[in-house]
C-alpha positions as CSV (number, residue, x, y, z in Angstrom):
1,M,-21.8,21.0,44.8
2,T,-21.3,20.0,41.2
3,G,-23.5,22.1,39.0
4,S,-22.9,25.2,41.0
5,R,-20.5,28.1,40.3
6,A,-18.2,29.9,42.6
7,A,-16.4,33.3,42.2
8,V,-14.2,35.7,44.1
9,V,-14.6,39.3,44.9
10,I,-11.3,41.0,45.4
11,V,-11.3,44.7,46.4
12,E,-8.0,46.5,47.2
13,N,-7.2,50.2,47.4
14,G,-10.5,51.2,45.8
15,R,-10.1,48.8,42.9
16,V,-11.8,45.5,42.1
17,A,-10.4,42.5,40.2
18,L,-12.5,41.6,37.2
19,I,-12.3,39.6,34.0
20,R,-12.7,41.8,30.9
21,R,-14.6,39.9,28.2
22,V,-14.8,40.8,24.5
23,R,-17.3,38.5,22.8
24,A,-19.2,39.0,19.6
25,G,-18.2,42.7,19.5
26,R,-19.5,43.3,23.1
27,V,-17.3,44.3,26.1
28,Y,-18.4,43.3,29.5
29,Y,-16.9,42.4,32.9
30,L,-17.3,39.4,35.2
31,F,-16.0,38.4,38.6
32,P,-13.4,35.7,38.3
33,G,-15.0,32.3,38.8
34,G,-16.4,29.2,37.2
35,R,-18.0,25.8,37.7
36,V,-17.5,23.6,40.7
37,E,-15.7,20.4,39.6
38,E,-16.5,16.9,40.8
39,G,-15.5,16.4,44.5
40,E,-14.7,20.1,45.0
41,S,-16.3,22.4,47.5
42,L,-17.6,25.8,46.6
43,E,-14.6,27.3,48.5
44,E,-12.1,25.1,46.8
45,A,-13.6,26.0,43.4
46,A,-13.4,29.8,44.2
47,V,-9.7,29.5,45.2
48,R,-8.9,27.4,42.1
49,E,-10.7,29.8,39.8
50,A,-8.7,32.8,41.2
51,R,-5.5,30.9,40.5
52,E,-6.5,29.8,37.0
53,E,-8.0,33.2,35.9
54,L,-6.0,35.7,37.8
55,G,-2.8,33.9,38.6
56,V,-3.1,34.6,42.3
57,E,-3.6,32.6,45.5
58,V,-6.4,33.9,47.7
59,E,-7.9,33.5,51.2
60,L,-11.6,33.6,51.4
61,D,-13.6,35.6,53.9
62,G,-17.3,34.6,53.6
63,I,-20.0,34.9,51.0
64,V,-20.7,38.4,49.8
65,H,-23.4,37.5,47.2
66,E,-25.6,34.6,46.1
67,E,-27.9,34.3,43.1
68,R,-29.2,31.9,40.5
69,F,-28.4,32.4,36.8
70,G,-30.1,30.2,34.3
71,G,-31.1,28.0,37.2
72,I,-27.5,27.5,38.3
73,P,-26.6,28.6,41.9
74,M,-23.8,31.1,42.0
75,R,-21.8,32.1,45.1
76,Y,-19.4,35.0,45.3
77,F,-16.8,34.9,48.1
78,R,-15.0,37.9,49.5
79,A,-11.3,37.2,48.9
80,R,-7.8,38.6,49.7
81,I,-4.7,38.0,47.6
82,T,-2.1,36.1,49.5
83,G,0.4,35.2,46.7
84,G,1.0,34.8,43.0
85,E,1.2,37.4,40.4
86,F,-2.0,39.1,39.1
87,G,-2.6,38.7,35.4
88,T,-0.6,35.4,35.0
89,G,-3.6,33.0,35.0
90,L,-3.2,30.2,32.5
91,W,-7.0,29.7,31.7
92,P,-6.7,25.9,31.3
93,D,-10.3,25.4,30.3
94,H,-10.0,28.0,27.6
95,A,-6.6,26.8,26.4
96,A,-8.0,23.2,26.0
97,E,-10.6,24.4,23.5
98,T,-10.2,24.2,19.7
99,P,-9.1,27.4,18.0
100,L,-12.6,27.9,16.6
101,R,-14.2,27.5,20.0
102,R,-11.7,29.9,21.6
103,E,-12.5,32.4,18.9
104,K,-16.3,32.1,19.5
105,S,-15.7,32.3,23.2
106,G,-14.0,35.7,22.9
107,T,-11.2,37.1,25.0
108,H,-10.6,37.0,28.7
109,E,-8.3,39.4,30.5
110,A,-7.7,40.0,34.2
111,V,-8.0,43.7,35.0
112,W,-8.1,46.0,38.0
113,L,-10.8,48.7,37.7
114,E,-11.5,51.6,40.0
115,L,-14.8,51.1,41.9
116,T,-15.8,54.6,40.7
117,E,-15.6,53.3,37.1
118,L,-18.1,50.5,37.5
119,P,-21.4,52.5,37.1
120,G,-20.6,53.3,33.5
121,L,-19.7,49.7,32.5
122,E,-21.5,46.4,32.0
123,V,-20.4,44.4,35.0
124,R,-22.2,41.1,35.8
125,P,-24.0,40.6,38.1
126,P,-25.2,44.2,38.6
127,E,-26.7,43.4,42.0
128,L,-23.2,42.6,43.3
129,V,-21.9,45.8,41.8
130,A,-24.6,47.7,43.7
131,K,-23.6,46.0,46.9
132,L,-19.9,46.9,46.4
133,L,-20.6,50.5,45.6
134,S,-22.8,50.9,48.6
135,T,-20.1,49.5,51.0
136,H,-16.8,50.7,49.4
137,V,-17.5,54.0,47.6
């Protein structure tokens, strides 16, 4: 499903794995994920993105949220960490950019946040956050 995006939703011990972005002076959080590459399934993309962005291997357990953003279909998969080391993602797409493009793109950092912290933060997409809070808090 090239043109689509896939992401993972990892919740453990009352915490959720997110990507902390600082871009143009703004701080916000995203669920780890990205575009589906040629010849890749949504599930394969979600697993790859978890490895690239978080440094972990995951097992998927169904779709927890779907939406369209800018006309692009996005699917968020419930996931469980099965290996790797959190925070060691190599970000190959970001690393391949020129220094100027990397600077414009801002920073990306894998973080664990308490679910109880989410209401006071800008976390995208907010509809998924609402689902998480209603089922986990």
